[in-house]
VEXDREN-2710 file (C-alpha; in Angstrom, 1 decimal):
% VEXDREN-2710
k/r/px/py/pz
1/ASP/29.4/6.3/17.7
2/ALA/29.6/7.9/21.1
3/ASP/33.1/8.8/22.0
4/ILE/33.1/7.0/25.4
5/SER/35.3/4.2/26.7
6/ILE/33.1/1.1/26.3
7/TYR/32.5/1.9/22.6
8/ILE/36.1/3.0/21.7
9/ASN/38.5/0.9/19.6
10/THR/41.9/2.4/20.5
11/THR/43.7/0.8/17.5
12/CYS/41.9/2.9/15.0
13/LEU/41.5/6.6/14.4
14/PRO/39.4/8.5/17.0
15/GLN/35.8/7.9/16.6
16/PHE/33.1/10.6/16.5
17/GLY/29.4/10.9/16.9
18/TYR/28.8/13.0/13.8
19/LYS/31.1/15.3/11.7
20/HIS/29.8/17.8/9.2
21/VAL/32.3/18.0/6.4
22/LEU/30.7/19.8/3.4
23/SER/27.5/21.7/3.0
24/LEU/25.2/21.0/0.0
25/THR/26.9/22.2/-3.1
26/GLU/26.8/21.9/-6.9
27/GLU/30.6/21.5/-7.1
28/VAL/30.9/17.7/-7.8
29/GLY/34.6/17.9/-7.9
30/ARG/34.9/19.4/-4.5
31/PHE/32.5/16.8/-3.1
32/THR/34.6/14.0/-4.5
33/GLU/37.8/15.5/-3.2
34/GLU/36.3/15.8/0.4
35/VAL/35.1/12.2/0.3
36/LYS/38.6/11.0/-0.6
37/LYS/40.1/12.9/2.2
38/GLN/38.0/11.1/4.9
39/MET/39.7/8.6/7.1
40/VAL/37.8/5.7/8.4
41/SER/37.4/4.9/12.1
42/ARG/35.5/2.2/13.9
43/ASN/33.9/1.5/17.2
44/ARG/34.3/-1.4/19.6
45/ASP/30.8/-2.9/19.5
46/ALA/28.9/-3.8/16.4
47/PRO/26.0/-1.3/16.7
48/GLU/26.9/2.2/15.6
49/GLY/25.5/5.6/16.4
50/GLY/24.1/6.5/13.0
51/PHE/20.8/7.7/14.4
52/ASP/22.7/10.6/16.1
53/ALA/24.0/11.6/12.6
54/ILE/20.6/11.4/11.1
55/ILE/19.1/13.8/13.7
56/GLN/22.0/16.3/13.3
57/ALA/21.8/16.2/9.5
58/ALA/18.1/16.8/9.7
59/VAL/17.9/19.7/12.2
60/CYS/21.2/21.6/11.5
61/LYS/19.6/23.3/8.5
62/GLU/22.0/26.3/8.1
63/GLN/25.1/24.1/8.4
64/ILE/23.8/21.5/5.9
65/GLY/22.3/24.0/3.5
66/TRP/18.8/22.6/3.2
67/ARG/16.7/24.7/0.8
68/PRO/13.3/25.5/2.4
69/ASP/11.1/24.7/-0.6
70/ALA/12.9/21.8/-2.1
71/SER/12.5/18.0/-1.8
72/HIS/14.9/16.7/0.8
73/LEU/16.6/13.3/0.6
74/LEU/18.8/12.0/3.3
75/ILE/20.9/8.9/2.5
76/PHE/22.1/6.7/5.4
77/THR/24.6/4.0/4.4
78/SER/25.8/1.3/6.8
79/ASP/26.7/-2.3/7.1
80/ALA/25.9/-2.7/10.8
81/LYS/23.1/-2.4/13.3
82/THR/22.6/1.0/15.1
83/HIS/22.1/2.1/18.7
84/VAL/18.7/3.4/19.7
85/ALA/17.2/5.2/22.7
86/LEU/18.2/3.8/26.1
87/ASP/21.4/2.1/24.8
88/GLY/23.3/5.1/26.2
89/ARG/22.5/3.9/29.7
90/LEU/25.1/1.2/29.3
91/ALA/27.7/4.1/29.4
92/GLY/25.9/6.1/32.1
93/ILE/24.2/8.4/29.6
94/VAL/20.6/9.0/30.9
95/GLN/19.7/12.4/29.4
96/PRO/17.2/11.9/26.5
97/ASN/18.0/13.2/23.1
98/ASP/16.4/16.7/22.6
99/GLY/16.4/16.6/18.8
100/ARG/18.3/19.9/18.5
101/CYS/21.4/20.9/16.5
102/HIS/24.6/20.5/18.6
103/LEU/27.5/21.1/16.3
104/ASN/30.5/22.9/17.8
105/SER/33.0/25.2/16.1
106/ASP/34.7/22.2/14.5
107/ASN/31.4/21.0/13.0
108/MET/31.5/18.0/15.4
109/TYR/28.5/16.6/17.3
110/SER/29.2/17.8/20.9
111/LYS/26.6/15.7/22.8
112/SER/27.8/12.2/22.2
113/THR/28.9/11.6/25.8
114/THR/26.1/13.5/27.5
115/MET/22.9/12.8/25.5
116/ASP/21.3/9.4/24.7
117/TYR/20.7/8.1/21.2
118/PRO/17.5/9.3/19.5
119/SER/14.4/7.1/19.4
120/LEU/12.5/6.1/16.3
121/ALA/9.7/8.4/17.3
122/LEU/12.1/11.4/17.5
123/ILE/13.5/10.5/14.1
124/THR/10.0/10.3/12.7
125/GLU/9.1/13.7/14.2
126/LYS/12.2/15.4/12.8
127/MET/11.9/13.9/9.3
128/SER/8.3/15.2/9.2
129/GLU/9.1/18.7/10.6
130/ASN/11.9/19.2/8.0
131/ASN/10.2/17.4/5.0
132/ILE/12.9/14.9/4.6
133/ASN/12.6/11.5/3.0
134/LEU/15.1/9.0/4.6
135/ILE/16.8/6.3/2.5
136/PHE/18.5/3.4/4.2
137/ALA/21.2/2.1/1.9
138/VAL/22.5/-0.9/3.8
139/THR/24.3/-4.2/3.1
140/ASN/22.4/-7.5/2.9
141/PRO/23.0/-8.8/6.5
142/VAL/21.1/-5.9/8.1
143/VAL/18.4/-5.2/5.4
144/ALA/15.7/-6.9/7.4
145/LEU/16.4/-4.8/10.5
146/TYR/16.3/-1.5/8.6
147/GLN/13.2/-2.7/6.7
148/ASN/11.5/-2.9/10.1
149/TYR/12.7/0.6/10.9
150/SER/11.3/1.9/7.6
151/GLU/7.8/0.5/8.4
152/LEU/7.8/2.7/11.6
153/ILE/9.2/5.8/10.0
154/PRO/6.8/7.2/7.2
155/GLY/8.5/8.2/4.0
156/THR/11.4/5.9/4.4
157/THR/12.7/3.4/1.9
158/VAL/15.4/0.6/2.1
159/GLY/17.8/-0.5/-0.5
160/THR/20.5/-3.3/-0.5
161/LEU/24.0/-1.8/-0.9
162/SER/26.6/-3.9/-2.6
163/ASN/29.8/-4.6/-0.8
164/ASP/31.8/-2.0/-2.7
165/SER/28.9/0.5/-2.6
166/GLY/29.0/0.7/-6.4
167/ASN/25.3/0.7/-6.7
168/VAL/24.5/3.6/-4.5
169/ILE/23.4/5.8/-7.4
170/GLN/21.0/3.2/-8.6
171/LEU/19.6/2.8/-5.1
172/ILE/19.0/6.6/-4.8
173/LEU/17.2/6.7/-8.2
174/LYS/15.1/3.6/-7.3
175/ALA/14.3/5.0/-3.9
176/TYR/13.3/8.4/-5.3
177/LYS/11.1/6.7/-7.8
178/LYS/9.4/4.7/-5.1
179/ILE/9.0/7.8/-2.9
180/ARG/7.4/9.9/-5.6
181/SER/5.1/7.1/-6.7
182/LYS/3.3/7.2/-3.4
183/VAL/1.3/9.8/-1.5
184/GLU/0.8/9.2/2.2
185/LEU/-0.9/11.5/4.7
186/GLU/0.5/12.0/8.2
187/LEU/-1.1/13.6/11.2
188/GLN/0.3/16.1/13.7
189/GLY/-1.2/17.2/17.0
190/VAL/-4.5/15.3/16.8
191/PRO/-6.4/15.8/20.0
192/GLU/-7.1/12.7/22.1
193/GLU/-10.8/13.6/22.2
194/LEU/-11.0/13.3/18.4
195/SER/-11.3/10.2/16.3
196/LEU/-10.4/10.4/12.6
197/SER/-11.2/8.0/9.8
198/PHE/-9.9/8.3/6.2
199/ASN/-11.1/7.3/2.8
200/ALA/-8.8/7.3/-0.2
201/THR/-9.8/7.6/-3.9
202/CYS/-6.8/6.4/-5.9
203/LEU/-6.2/5.8/-9.6
204/ASN/-9.1/3.5/-10.4
205/GLY/-11.7/5.9/-8.9
206/GLU/-12.6/3.3/-6.2
207/VAL/-13.1/4.6/-2.7
208/ILE/-10.9/2.6/-0.3
209/PRO/-12.1/3.0/3.3
210/GLY/-9.7/3.3/6.2
211/PHE/-6.8/4.1/3.9
212/LYS/-4.7/7.3/3.8
213/SER/-2.2/6.6/1.0
214/CYS/-2.1/5.8/-2.7
215/SER/0.7/4.0/-4.5
216/GLY/1.8/3.4/-8.1
217/LEU/1.3/7.0/-9.1
218/LYS/2.8/8.7/-12.2
219/ILE/3.3/12.3/-13.1
220/GLY/0.0/14.0/-13.7
221/ASP/-2.1/11.5/-11.7
222/THR/-4.7/12.9/-9.3
223/VAL/-5.9/11.3/-6.1
224/SER/-8.1/12.5/-3.3
225/PHE/-8.7/11.8/0.4
226/SER/-11.7/12.4/2.6
227/VAL/-11.6/12.5/6.4
228/GLU/-14.3/12.1/9.0
229/ALA/-13.9/13.5/12.5
230/ARG/-15.8/12.2/15.5
231/ALA/-15.7/13.6/19.1
232/ARG/-14.8/11.0/21.7
233/GLY/-14.9/13.4/24.6
234/CYS/-15.0/17.0/25.7
235/PRO/-11.7/18.8/26.3
236/SER/-11.4/21.7/28.7
237/LYS/-10.2/23.8/25.7
238/LYS/-13.1/23.9/23.2
239/LYS/-10.9/24.7/20.2
240/LYS/-8.2/22.4/19.0
241/THR/-5.9/22.6/16.0
242/PHE/-4.2/19.7/14.2
243/ILE/-2.3/19.3/10.9
244/ILE/-2.7/16.9/7.9
245/LYS/0.2/16.8/5.4
246/PRO/1.7/14.5/2.8
247/VAL/4.9/12.8/3.9
248/GLY/8.0/14.5/2.5
249/PHE/6.2/17.7/1.3
250/LYS/6.1/21.2/2.8
251/ASP/2.5/21.8/2.1
252/ALA/0.1/21.1/5.0
253/LEU/-3.5/21.6/5.9
254/SER/-4.2/23.1/9.3
255/ILE/-7.6/22.2/10.7
256/THR/-9.3/23.9/13.7
257/VAL/-12.0/21.9/15.4
258/THR/-14.6/23.4/17.8
259/PHE/-16.1/20.9/20.3
260/GLU/-19.8/21.5/21.0
261/CYS/-20.2/19.7/24.3
262/ASP/-23.1/21.7/25.6
263/CYS/-26.6/22.1/24.2
264/LYS/-27.6/25.7/23.5
265/CYS/-30.9/25.2/25.4
266/GLN/-28.9/24.7/28.6
267/ALA/-28.3/28.4/28.7
268/LYS/-32.0/29.0/29.0
269/ALA/-32.5/26.6/32.0
270/GLN/-35.2/27.6/34.6
271/PRO/-34.2/26.7/38.2
272/ASP/-37.1/25.9/40.6
273/SER/-39.5/26.0/37.6
274/PRO/-43.2/25.8/38.3
275/LYS/-43.3/23.2/35.5
276/CYS/-41.5/20.8/37.7
277/SER/-44.1/20.2/40.4
278/ASN/-44.1/23.7/41.8
279/GLY/-40.4/24.3/41.9
280/ASN/-39.1/20.8/42.7
281/GLY/-36.7/20.8/39.8
282/THR/-35.0/22.7/37.0
283/PHE/-36.7/22.9/33.6
284/GLU/-34.0/22.5/31.1
285/CYS/-34.2/21.5/27.4
286/GLY/-37.8/20.5/27.7
287/ILE/-37.5/18.1/30.7
288/CYS/-37.3/18.4/34.5
289/LEU/-34.1/17.8/36.3
290/CYS/-35.4/17.0/39.8
291/HIS/-33.9/18.2/43.0
292/PRO/-32.3/15.5/45.3
293/GLY/-35.0/13.2/46.8
294/ARG/-37.6/14.0/44.1
295/LEU/-38.6/11.7/41.2
296/GLY/-41.0/11.5/38.3
297/PRO/-41.4/13.2/34.9
298/HIS/-42.4/16.4/36.7
299/CYS/-40.7/15.7/40.0
300/GLU/-44.1/15.0/41.5
301/CYS/-42.9/12.1/43.8
302/ALA/-40.6/11.8/46.8
303/GLU/-38.3/8.9/47.3
304/GLY/-40.2/7.9/50.5
305/ASP/-43.5/7.6/48.8
306/TYR/-44.9/4.1/48.1
307/ASN/-47.7/3.3/45.8
308/PRO/-48.3/-0.4/44.9
309/MET/-50.2/0.6/41.8
310/ALA/-47.1/2.3/40.5
311/GLN/-45.1/-1.0/40.6
312/ASP/-46.6/-2.1/37.3
313/ARG/-45.0/0.8/35.6
314/CYS/-41.6/-0.6/36.6
315/SER/-42.1/-3.9/34.9
316/GLY/-42.1/-4.9/31.3
317/PRO/-45.1/-6.6/29.6
318/ALA/-45.7/-10.2/30.5
319/GLY/-44.9/-12.8/27.8
320/SER/-47.6/-14.9/26.3
321/GLY/-48.9/-17.1/29.1
322/GLY/-45.9/-16.3/31.2
323/PRO/-45.3/-14.3/34.4
324/GLN/-44.6/-10.6/34.4
325/SER/-41.0/-9.6/34.1
326/ALA/-39.0/-8.6/37.1
327/ILE/-39.3/-5.1/38.5
328/CYS/-36.7/-2.9/37.0
329/SER/-35.2/-5.9/35.3
330/GLY/-34.0/-7.1/38.8
331/ARG/-31.4/-4.4/38.8
332/GLY/-33.2/-1.5/40.5
333/ASP/-35.9/-0.2/42.8
334/CYS/-39.3/1.1/41.8
335/VAL/-39.9/4.5/43.4
336/CYS/-43.0/6.5/42.4
337/GLY/-43.5/4.4/39.3
338/GLN/-39.9/5.1/38.2
339/CYS/-36.9/2.8/38.3
340/VAL/-33.9/3.8/40.3
341/CYS/-31.1/1.6/39.0
342/HIS/-28.5/0.0/41.3
343/SER/-24.9/0.8/40.9
344/SER/-22.7/-2.1/39.7
345/ASP/-19.0/-3.0/40.1
346/PHE/-19.0/-4.0/36.4
347/GLY/-20.2/-0.7/35.0
348/LYS/-23.1/1.6/34.5
349/VAL/-26.8/0.5/34.5
350/TRP/-29.5/2.7/33.0
351/GLY/-32.7/2.7/31.1
352/LYS/-36.4/3.1/31.9
353/LEU/-36.5/-0.4/33.3
354/CYS/-32.8/-0.6/34.1
355/GLU/-32.5/-2.9/31.0
356/CYS/-29.3/-1.3/29.7
357/ASP/-25.7/-1.5/30.8
358/ASP/-22.2/-1.1/29.4
359/PHE/-20.7/-4.5/30.2
360/ASN/-23.0/-7.1/28.7
361/CYS/-21.8/-7.2/25.1
362/LEU/-20.1/-9.7/22.9
363/ARG/-16.4/-10.3/23.6
364/TYR/-13.5/-11.4/21.5
365/LYS/-10.3/-12.8/22.9
366/GLY/-11.6/-11.8/26.4
367/GLU/-12.0/-8.2/25.6
368/LEU/-15.4/-6.4/25.5
369/CYS/-16.2/-5.4/21.9
370/SER/-12.7/-6.7/21.0
371/GLY/-11.3/-3.6/22.6
372/HIS/-12.3/-1.6/19.5
373/GLY/-15.6/-0.2/20.7
374/VAL/-17.9/0.7/23.6
375/CYS/-20.8/-1.4/24.9
376/ASN/-24.1/0.5/24.8
377/CYS/-27.2/-1.3/26.0
378/GLY/-26.0/-4.8/24.9
379/PHE/-24.7/-3.7/21.5
380/CYS/-21.1/-2.8/20.5
381/GLN/-20.6/0.7/19.1
382/CYS/-17.4/0.2/17.1
383/ALA/-14.6/2.7/16.6
384/PRO/-14.5/4.2/13.1
385/ASP/-11.9/1.7/11.8
386/TRP/-13.8/-1.4/13.0
387/GLN/-17.1/-3.2/12.3
388/GLY/-19.0/-6.3/13.2
389/GLU/-21.1/-7.5/16.1
390/ASN/-18.1/-7.6/18.4
391/CYS/-15.9/-5.0/16.5
392/ASN/-13.3/-7.6/15.5
393/CYS/-13.5/-6.8/11.8
394/SER/-11.1/-4.1/10.6
395/ARG/-12.2/-1.5/8.0
396/ARG/-8.6/-0.7/7.2
397/THR/-7.3/-1.8/3.8
398/ASP/-3.7/-0.8/4.0
399/THR/-2.9/-4.3/5.2
400/CYS/-4.3/-5.6/1.9
401/MET/-2.3/-3.3/-0.3
402/SER/0.4/-4.9/-2.5
403/SER/3.8/-3.6/-3.2
404/LEU/2.5/-2.2/-6.5
405/GLY/-0.2/-0.2/-4.7
406/LEU/-3.1/-2.4/-5.7
407/LEU/-5.7/-3.6/-3.3
408/CYS/-5.1/-7.4/-3.0
409/SER/-3.0/-7.0/-6.2
410/GLY/-6.3/-6.6/-8.1
411/ARG/-7.0/-10.3/-7.6
412/GLY/-9.2/-10.4/-4.5
413/GLN/-11.2/-8.5/-1.9
414/CYS/-10.1/-7.1/1.4
415/VAL/-12.3/-8.5/4.2
416/CYS/-11.6/-7.5/7.8
417/GLY/-8.1/-6.3/6.9
418/ALA/-7.1/-9.6/5.1
419/CYS/-7.2/-10.5/1.4
420/GLU/-9.5/-13.1/0.1
421/CYS/-8.2/-14.1/-3.3
422/THR/-11.0/-14.5/-5.9
423/GLN/-8.9/-15.0/-9.1
424/PRO/-8.1/-18.7/-9.7
425/GLY/-4.5/-19.5/-9.0
426/ALA/-3.8/-16.4/-6.8
427/TYR/-2.5/-16.7/-3.3
428/GLY/-0.4/-14.9/-0.7
429/ALA/-1.0/-12.3/1.9
430/THR/-1.9/-9.7/-0.8
431/CYS/-2.8/-12.2/-3.6
432/ASP/0.5/-11.2/-5.1
433/LYS/1.5/-14.7/-6.1
434/CYS/-0.3/-16.1/-9.1
435/PRO/1.6/-18.4/-11.5
436/THR/-1.3/-18.6/-13.9
437/CYS/-2.2/-14.9/-14.0
438/PRO/-1.4/-12.5/-16.9
439/ASP/2.0/-10.8/-16.8
440/ALA/2.9/-7.2/-17.3
441/CYS/3.0/-7.6/-21.1
442/THR/-0.5/-9.0/-21.2
443/MET/-1.8/-6.2/-19.0
444/LYS/-0.1/-3.4/-21.0
445/LYS/-1.1/-4.9/-24.3
446/GLU/-4.7/-3.7/-23.7
447/CYS/-3.4/-0.1/-23.2
448/VAL/-1.4/-0.3/-26.4
449/GLU/-4.4/-1.5/-28.3
450/CYS/-6.7/1.2/-26.9
451/LYS/-4.4/4.3/-26.8
452/HIS/-2.4/3.7/-30.0
453/PHE/-4.6/1.6/-32.3
454/LYS/-8.0/2.9/-30.8
455/ARG/-9.5/-0.6/-30.6
456/GLY/-9.9/-3.4/-28.1
457/LYS/-11.9/-4.2/-25.0
458/LEU/-11.0/-1.0/-23.1
459/ILE/-12.3/1.1/-26.0
460/GLU/-15.6/-0.8/-26.0
461/ASP/-15.9/-0.4/-22.2
462/LYS/-14.9/3.3/-22.4
463/THR/-12.4/2.7/-19.6
464/CYS/-9.2/3.4/-21.6
465/SER/-8.4/6.9/-20.2
466/ARG/-9.2/5.9/-16.7
467/ILE/-7.1/2.7/-16.6
468/CYS/-4.2/3.5/-18.9
469/LYS/-2.1/6.4/-17.6
470/ASP/0.9/5.4/-19.6
471/GLU/2.6/7.7/-22.1
472/ILE/2.8/6.3/-25.7
473/VAL/6.0/7.0/-27.6
474/LEU/6.3/5.7/-31.2
475/VAL/9.7/4.5/-32.3
476/ASP/11.1/2.8/-35.4
477/GLU/13.0/0.1/-33.4
478/LEU/13.1/-0.9/-29.7
479/GLU/16.1/0.2/-27.7
480/LEU/16.9/-1.0/-24.1
481/HIS/16.2/2.1/-22.0
482/ASP/16.9/0.4/-18.7
483/THR/17.7/-3.0/-17.3
484/ASN/14.2/-3.1/-15.8
485/ALA/12.5/-2.4/-19.1
486/VAL/10.3/-5.2/-20.5
487/ASN/10.1/-6.0/-24.2
488/CYS/6.7/-7.4/-25.2
489/THR/5.4/-9.1/-28.4
490/TYR/1.9/-10.1/-29.4
491/LYS/-0.3/-10.9/-32.5
492/ASP/-3.2/-8.6/-33.2
493/GLU/-6.6/-9.4/-34.8
494/ASN/-5.0/-8.9/-38.3
495/ASP/-2.4/-11.6/-37.5
496/CYS/0.3/-8.8/-37.4
497/VAL/3.1/-9.0/-34.8
498/GLU/3.1/-5.9/-32.6
499/ARG/6.2/-5.0/-30.5
500/PHE/6.4/-2.6/-27.6
501/GLN/8.5/-1.9/-24.5
502/TYR/7.2/-1.2/-21.0
503/TYR/9.5/1.2/-19.0
504/GLU/9.3/3.4/-15.9
505/ASP/11.7/6.3/-15.5
506/ALA/13.3/7.6/-12.3
507/SER/10.3/9.8/-11.5
508/GLY/7.9/6.8/-11.7
509/LYS/6.4/7.9/-15.0
510/SER/5.3/4.9/-17.0
511/ILE/6.2/4.9/-20.7
512/LEU/5.2/2.5/-23.5
513/PHE/7.6/2.6/-26.5
514/VAL/5.6/1.2/-29.5
515/VAL/7.1/0.2/-32.8
516/LYS/5.3/2.3/-35.5
517/GLU/5.0/-0.4/-38.2
518/PRO/3.8/-3.9/-37.1
519/ASP/5.3/-7.0/-38.8
520/CYS/2.4/-8.2/-41.0
521/PRO/2.6/-11.3/-43.3
522/LYS/2.7/-10.2/-47.0
523/GLY/0.0/-11.4/-49.4
524/PRO/0.8/-13.8/-52.3
525/ASP/2.3/-12.4/-55.6
526/ILE/-0.1/-13.4/-58.4
527/LEU/2.4/-13.4/-61.2
528/VAL/4.7/-15.6/-59.2
529/VAL/1.8/-17.9/-58.4
530/LEU/0.8/-18.2/-62.1
531/LEU/4.3/-18.8/-63.2
532/SER/4.8/-21.3/-60.5
533/VAL/1.6/-23.1/-61.4
534/ALA/2.4/-23.0/-65.2
535/GLY/6.0/-24.2/-64.5
536/ALA/4.7/-27.0/-62.3
537/ILE/2.3/-28.1/-65.0
538/LEU/5.0/-28.0/-67.7
539/PHE/7.4/-29.8/-65.4
540/LEU/4.9/-32.5/-64.6
541/GLY/4.0/-32.8/-68.3
542/LEU/7.6/-33.2/-69.4
543/ALA/8.2/-35.6/-66.5
544/ALA/5.2/-37.7/-67.6
545/LEU/6.3/-37.6/-71.2
546/LEU/9.8/-38.7/-70.3
547/ILE/8.5/-41.4/-68.1
548/TRP/6.2/-42.6/-70.9
549/LYS/9.0/-42.5/-73.3
550/LEU/11.2/-44.4/-71.0
551/LEU/8.5/-47.1/-70.5
552/VAL/7.9/-47.4/-74.2
553/THR/11.7/-47.7/-74.9
554/ILE/12.0/-50.4/-72.2
555/HIS/9.0/-52.2/-73.7
556/ASP/10.3/-52.0/-77.3
557/ARG/13.7/-53.2/-76.2
558/ARG/12.1/-56.2/-74.5
559/GLU/10.0/-57.0/-77.5
560/PHE/13.0/-56.6/-79.9
561/ALA/15.1/-58.9/-77.7
562/LYS/12.3/-61.4/-77.7
563/PHE/12.0/-61.2/-81.5
564/GLU/15.7/-61.7/-82.0
565/GLU/15.7/-64.7/-79.7
566/GLU/12.8/-66.3/-81.6
567/ARG/14.4/-65.6/-85.0
568/ALA/17.7/-67.2/-83.9
569/ARG/15.9/-70.3/-82.7
570/ALA/14.0/-70.6/-86.0
571/LYS/17.2/-70.5/-88.1
572/TRP/18.8/-73.3/-86.0
573/GLU/15.9/-75.5/-86.6
574/THR/16.2/-75.2/-90.5
575/VAL/19.9/-76.0/-90.4
576/SER/19.4/-79.1/-88.3
577/GLU/16.8/-80.6/-90.7
578/ARG/19.1/-80.3/-93.8
579/THR/21.9/-82.0/-91.9
580/LEU/19.8/-85.0/-91.1
581/LYS/18.9/-85.5/-94.8
END
């Protein structure tokens, strides 16, 4: 932070605005050693002066060691808010930050006490000039604040830093992956007199109007942009140059525009031409421009002339059965059969019958043409990014783009800059919430089917190569390549179980690891079936025989017991008869 009294905490080591310790190097050991040597200091107030450090790290190219043709990443770590432009006035610092390198012989920032903190606009400018992508690695309490900063600084990402900073490497890899998966165009030096509108053609080949970025890109993907330029005025300097470049890249397209504000026929104007009532005007581009006090197509009338018959030419046709319309629409005088329109405090009035003006158009929220167009004869002429009767409908689609780079998450339509979800169950600002929608496994299953097995809906529709940009890698078994990798399983048309893993590497490249051999149910063994059937029949036969034998034995025993009982009773009867005799 700024080394000045109101920000100093005297109980800690002296604070500093920015200190350059080590230039970029491949010596990891030296880097680690220098980091361990650093002593921590702190400032009195909660906000810190990290933006000063960002500017110095970006513009001090020689001291830092930035390579001119490389991709540049600048990581800013913090657990607190940061000072911005105008905060320095609390300490009497009123000089704006000039965005230049101010390192002294000790590699310390020398303007902490004399120059204000940089603004977000200045940081954006310097990041663009030096092709730097900024990464905010901050702790959870201030993530929301830096997220707002990132939305105002193109090419910036935000990651949540753990309390011990142990996940900083993962944050850098994730941020780099996110940066390289998106292409966004930025403009430099666009003239005020020029209006630009963009169209983006991203992965699915669909033209997205009003959009100048594409997300969700992988290595080898190709996207294109078209730009339309319209002149809104005529600058004093007829030639203007501006630059279009992708954020974070050195390559840029320089465009020179020549404004044609004058017609070529104006150079052949004939002053005091005989064609204009014997010299009462200048004949230019096929018409007469009358001298002051003269009127008419050929400047044949003077303002003082009055002809009642000419009044009819200053009125519109009468309606059916109704009176004739007012002369010059009630907003002008008829002179020589030609309307001379009155001036108005509201705007300009013109037209053959003074029927046009630039202030009687539809309004929205109190603004003419919603503030997004100009009123021309009762109709709104909208700016390139707007449409509708009152220009209140935005053509931009970036507000409808989801975090995955899909328009309305592929589940709706972007209407006037807002998503209208069409898929049942989808909701949210970008239709990103959908509990009943297919997950990543369901979507990638179609790509596995068409790219590896050469079958499925995408093969029939001939859209496989356009939709599926994933690389297919065949493996014997699935291994966990990353904590974010997703293992998927499904049954194919042959009732076989297919297994694959969806994974994106650090560069944003999408890879599908597919198991070579699916798990298919085996067919029945005929010999085993025959033996099983024969065994079952034999077993059932033996069981039936044993049961029959058991039943017969039980029956015989019962009959034998009955016989013995009857025989014993017959013998007793014989003995009894002899005894009586």
